[in-house]
N, C-alpha and C positions, 0 to 999 in steps of 0.2 A: 188698301188696294187688294182687289181680289186677284188670285193666281190660279189658273187652270190646272186640272190634274196632270195634263201633259207637261206644263211648265214645271210643276213640282218634281215629276219624275226626272226631268233633265237636270234640274239643280242638285238633286240627291246623287245622280249619277256622277256629276262633276265633283262633288265633295268626296265621294268614294274613290274616284280616280286620283284625286289629290292626296288622300290619306295614303293610298297604295304606293304612289310615287315617293312620298316622304319615308314610308317604311322601307321601300327598297333602297332609297338613298342611305338610310341609317345602316341597313344590313350590309351594304356594299362598302362602307367606310372602313379602311384598313390602317393599322398602325404597326410600325416596327417596334418590337420589344425594346430595342436599344434607345428608343426615343420616348420611353414612358418611365415615370417616376412614381413611387408610392408615398402618399402622405396620409397619416392617420387611417390606414386601411382602405383608402380610396386611390385608385390609379388615375394619374393625370398625364397629359402630354407635357413634355419637358418645355421650359420656357413659356408656359402658357397656364391659364386656369381651366383649360378645356378637360372635362371628365371624359374618360374613354368610354365610348359606346361603339362597339364594333368588332371586327375581326383583328386578331393580333397574329403577327408572323415574326419570323427571325430569318435573317439572311445567312445562307451558308454559300460563300462565294457569290455567284450570280443567281442563285436559286433562292426563291421567296418560299420558305417552308411554313405552313400554317401551324399554330399552336394551339389556339382556341378563341373564344369570344369573351367580351366584357360588356356588362350591362351596368350603367350608372357607376362605373369605375370599379367594379368587382367582377371576378371570374365567374362565368356562368357556363353550365353545360360541360361537355368533355374537353379536356385539355391534354395535349400530347407532348411528351419530352422525347427527344431523339438522340441516339448515339451519333457519334461523328461519321460512322460508316453509313448513315442513312436509315437504320432500322429503328423500330420503336423501342424506347427504353421504358416508358411508363405512360399509362392512360389513367387520368384522374377526373372524376366527375365532381363539379362544384354547384353550390346553390347559394347565391348571394355571397360569393367570396369564401365560402367555407367547403371543405371537402364533405361531400355527402353522396352515399351510393357507392358505386363500384370503382375500385381503384386496382389496376392490374400492372404488375412489373414483369419485364422480359429481360433475357440476356441477349447478347449481340447475335446470337444464332436464331433469334425468334422464339426461343422456348420460354414458356410461362414460368416465372420464379415464384410469384406470390400473387394472391388474390384477396382483396379485403373489401368487405361490405360495410360502409360507415354509416352510422346513425349520427354520431358526433365524435369529438376527439376522445372521449372516455368510454364510448360504447360502440363496439364493432365486432364482426366475426372475420375470420381470416383463414387462408390456406397457404401452405408453402409446399413446393413441388421439388422432387429429385429431377435430374436431367432426363431420366427416362419417362418423365410425365407422371409418375406415380405420386401420391400424396405423402409428404413427410410429417407435416403437422396440420392439425385442423382444430380451430379453437374459438372461444368467445370471451371477450373481455367486457366486464360490466363495472362501470364507475371507476375505470382505470385499473381494476385488478383483475388478474387471471381468474376466470371463473368455471369454465367448462372446457374439456378437450385436451389437446396435446400441444406443448410449447417447447421449442428449442431453447436451451440454455447452456452456454459454455461453463464448465465447472472444473475445479482442480481435483484430480484424483488423489486420495489419501490412503494411508495404510498399505495394505498387501497389494493393492491394485496400482499403486504409484510405481512407475518404471523409471522416472527420471525426476530431477529437481523440480521443474516447472512442467508438470504433466497435465496440460489442459486437454479435456475431453468434451466430445459432443454428448449431450444427454437430451433425452426427450422425457418431459415432465407432464404427467397426467393429472388433471384437476377435476373434481366433481363439486359443483356448487361452492367454489371458492376454496375448497380444501385439497391440498396436495396428497394424492393417494399412491403415487408410484413414480419412481425415477429409473429410466432405463439408461445404462452406461454403455458407451460404445468404444471401440478399439482405440481410436485416437480423436483428433480434433476435425477430421475431414467431414465436411457436411454430407458428402455422398456415401460415406461409410454406413452400411446397413447391418454390420455384425455387432450384436448386443453381447456383452461380456458379463454383465451383472444387472440384476433387477432388485431395486430397493422397495421394500413394502413399507410405506409411510404410515399406514393405519395400525398395523400390529406390532411394529418394531420401532427402534430409535433411528433406523438406518438414514432417514432423510433429514435428521436434525443436524446442525452444526454442532461441532464439539461443545461449544459453550452452552447451546441450547440443550444438548443431550445431558450435560453435567448438571444443568439446573433442573430439568425435568426429573432426573434420577435423584437429586438432592431432595426435591419436594415430596416425591413418592416414598423415599425411605423415611424421611422426617414424618410424614403421615402415618406410616406403618409403625414407627416407634411409638408415636403418641397413642395409636390404637392399642398397641401391645401393652403399654404401661397401664391404661385404663382397664383393659380385660384381665391382665394377670395381678393387678395390684402391686406392681413393682414400685418401690419407693426410691424415687430419684432425688439425690442430694440437691438441696436448694443452694444455688451458687450465689456467693456474696459479691455483687456488683462492685462495691466500694473497695473491697480487698483485692479484687482482680485488677481494677484500675491502678491501685497503688503498686502492686506487684510489677505490672506493666511498666509503670513509670520508673520504679527503682531499676529494673532490668535495663531500660533505656539509658539512665544516668550512669549506671555501673559499667555497661559494656562500651558505651560511646566515649565516655570521659576518663574512665578509670581502669580500662582494659581488663574488665571482669573482676577487679578487686573490690569485693563487698566492703571490706573494713575501711578501705581508703574512701569509698563513697558514702559512708555512714553519715558524716556531718552535712555533707552537701544535700543528701536526700531529706534530712530533717529539716533543712532550710527551705528547700525548693518544693517539696510535695505538700500539697494542701490537704492534709488529713490528720486525724488524731495520731499521736505519738505511738500509741498502742498498735495501731494498724500498720504503720510504717516498720516498727520493730519486727511484727510478725512477718512481713514481706521480706525483710532482711534475713530472718532466721530460715525461712523457706528457700530464699535464694542460696544460702550458704549450704543448707542441708542437701537440697536437690542438685546443686551445681557439683558437689563432691561426688554424688551418685552418678550424674551424667558423665563426668570425666572417667569414672571407673568403667562404665558401660562402654564408652568410646575406645578405651584402652584394652577392654576385654570383650570383643564382640561376641564371643561364644559363651560369655558368662551367663549364669542363671541366678534367680533369687536366692537359692540356697547358699550361693558362694558369697552373698552380700547380705549380712544380717542386721544392717543398720535401719532398714525400713521394711515395712510389710511387703510381702509378695505382690499385692495388688498395686502398690504405689511403684514398685520396681518395675513390674511389667509395663505400667503406663508410660513411665519415662523411657523405657527401652523401645516400646511401640512407636512413641512420638519421634525418637531419633531415627528409626527405621523409615518411618513416613518422610521425614525431612531428607534423608539420604537419597530416597527413591526419587523424589522431586529434583534434587540437585544433580543426579545422574542422568537426567532427561532434558534433551536439548529443545524439543519442540513442545509447545502447549498442549496440542492435541494428543501427544503421546503420554502425557502425565498419567501415572497409574491412578485408578480410582480406588476408593476404599474397598469396593467389591473385588478388584484385581488383587489387592494385597491380602485380603482374607482367603479368597479362592486358591491362590498360589502359595498360601502359608507363609508369607513373608513376615506377617506380624502374628503375635501369639493371641489366639482366641480359643477358649475352651468351649466347644460345642457339646452340649449334653446329649445330643442325638447321635448315637454310635452308628458308624458306617454311613453317615449322611452323604448323599450324592448332591454336593453343593453346585447350584446354578446362579443364584443372584441373592444379594443380602436381603432385598425385600421379601422374596419367597421364603427365606430362611426364618425371618421374623414371623411371618404368618404360620409357618410350619410349627415354630415354637409355641405360638398362642394355642394352637390346636391341641397341644399336649395337656393343656389345663383340663380338658374334658376328662370326666371320671373314668370313661371307658379306657382311656390311654394313661394308666397310672404307673407305668414302669419308670417314669421319671418324675421326680417330686415337683411340687409347685415352686418350692424354693430354688431348685436348680434352674427352672425356667425363668424366674424372676432375676436371678443372678445373671443369666446369659443376656437378658434384656437390658439390664443395667450396664452391663459390659459393652454391648453394642451401642448403647446411648452415649457412653463416654468415648468410645472410639470414633463414632460419627462426629461428635462435637470437636474433639482434638483434631481430627483429620481436616475439618473445614477451617479451623483456626490457622493450622499450619499451612494449608493451601493458600489462604489469604496472605499469610506472612511471606510465603515463597513468591507469590505473584507481585508483591510490593517490595521484594528484596530485603526483608526485615527479619529473616530467620536468625541470623547471627546476633542481631541486636536484642532478640527476645530469648536468648539462651539464659538458663536452662529451660528446656521445653516442657514446662508444667505451667498451667495457666490459672491455677487457684492456690490460695495459701493453705499450706499443709502443716500438720503438727506431728512430731515423732510419735512413734507407736508406744 
């Protein structure tokens, strides 16, 4: 059947009108948020299988308040949350049910609190604002991690800055390409406070590290410096015997836990329970008895020196005394983050360390090690190579013992591992 051009135009017009009416009918369909339920990420009308397509509202008394639109059961376009007083709380843009694009938060006075531009849940940029409208933070998050800009974080004040037991502070943390470079500390926890009382440099100092991170990084750096110094100075480090040290550890544990420190009473039990050659066990017993007597003398005579006690070499005497000073310093400290570092103990001359560099202005153990290495240069021959080597060996022993005692202290095992020497010794 042939159809005239005029007839075709009439039919097309009818179809367009019909589609327009259907579209208007869909757009005008409205749903009460209280009558909607979400199933597997799709919103449906309660007590039916009808997928929501249309405008969504919420009733406040007798008022119908628009919230946003849904298409195919998912939020689409701009959605608005409201305070009970009728002012905007938040505007969020959605695409196929997910936050995408601009999201803005307000306070009850209508002031902008924050603004977020969302690519997805792990990638976005944001700003937060003070009450006066000025920017407090402006940043970028990439793959769920702080990447660029300034971020607000509440942190506990420590050390000299701490004014009360729970001293929570506002901080603004600056990142560059995922690296924390600066922390600004404010007077208190009030977000509106703009008074900065301290700025931590996270690039050139340990300021921004936690105490645990700080100790670990310092330990690694000092350990690296010692190894480098041993190589460059040719210092000969005593090779520790792992089997002997293990047997000594086991004997001290048996003696102190089961026999109240009486080595003679623990003798037979040790021979039966420690899986090691008898010769090794006997060496551990002799070490325990020899060092134990020395440690008791040192504890009873805190001002005593090696010349007052001629049963051991001065080097062994000083090692035992230093180890006890370290343990006592830990015992007298109540908080982990206040535990003295080896650097603290040397700097404040709590432990004995013979520095061959006269009138040395001590700053840091790592710097001291590198300064000692420089003395090997032929130009700086006022101190012998042997003196430098001896100092490096001494630092290595202090470093090793300090970390052993720190581990014992953290695990509550100091008393179990007395006397505080960790290798089998022989009398001079």
